[in-house]
C-alpha positions, -999 to 999 in steps of 0.1 A, spaced: 900 374 -51 934 379 -68 933 343 -80 899 349 -97 913 380 -113 944 362 -126 923 332 -138 898 355 -156 925 375 -173 944 343 -184 912 327 -198 904 359 -216 938 359 -233 935 322 -240 901 328 -257 916 355 -279 945 333 -289 923 304 -297 901 325 -320 930 343 -336 947 310 -346 916 299 -367 924 264 -356 899 236 -352 898 246 -315 888 282 -322 852 275 -309 866 267 -275 875 304 -272 839 311 -263 841 285 -235 872 302 -221 856 336 -224 824 322 -206 844 310 -176 864 342 -177 832 362 -177 820 343 -146 852 352 -128 849 389 -138 813 389 -126 825 377 -92 853 402 -92 831 431 -102 804 423 -77 829 418 -49 846 451 -56 814 471 -63 823 478 -99 787 478 -112 792 492 -146 820 466 -152 796 440 -138 769 450 -164 794 449 -192 804 414 -181 768 403 -183 767 415 -219 800 396 -226 786 365 -209 755 366 -233 778 369 -263 799 340 -250 768 318 -247 758 328 -282 793 319 -294 791 285 -277 758 279 -294 770 290 -329 805 274 -328 800 242 -308 764 232 -300 746 240 -333 773 224 -355 773 192 -333 735 190 -336 736 195 -374 763 168 -377 742 143 -356 713 151 -379 734 145 -410 746 112 -396 710 101 -390 701 110 -426 732 91 -438 722 60 -418 687 62 -432 701 64 -467 724 34 -461 694 13 -448 673 23 -479 703 14 -502 707 -20 -485 670 -27 -488 669 -17 -524 700 -38 -531 684 -68 -513 652 -63 -533 671 -61 -566 691 -92 -557 659 -111 -549 641 -98 -580 669 -105 -605 684 -137 -591 704 -154 -618 709 -123 -640 742 -108 -648 734 -74 -632 750 -55 -661 722 -34 -674 686 -41 -664 658 -17 -674 636 -10 -644 604 10 -646 598 40 -623 569 22 -606 593 -7 -598 618 18 -583 590 33 -562 581 -1 -549 617 -9 -541 621 24 -523 589 19 -503 601 -16 -493 634 -1 -482 617 25 -461 594 -2 -446 625 -24 -439 643 6 -424 614 14 -400 612 -23 -390 650 -22 -382 646 10 -362 618 -6 -342 638 -37 -336 668 -18 -325 646 3 -301 634 -29 -285 601 -31 -302 587 -61 -320 592 -63 -358 561 -73 -377 
């Protein structure tokens, strides 16, 4: 039991240090605190410290909330932004391809394009992007 107490105390201090440094690892403080809370829950239950045990349940909830806000949610937002960036790159590639096919032999310096033409190019890019996604997913491209 003394090992659990020492580990929990050490992880609690490590979490405080990580957050206080404001480094890129600050979010890991909540992981350290979560593990520390689990140890303190074991310690409190084993020694019949029930008010302490209830307090640690509250701290465990805040640790889980911190893990969500500092680690999980930002990772999900980053993945979503990367998906949007990939979609934009595919649309840009399709637009460039359509422009190249539409204006073969021109100097590409300044070409006036109507709004309707741009809409068609964008729609073609979206269609090409969906076809590429189906192909990458193992589906058959039309």
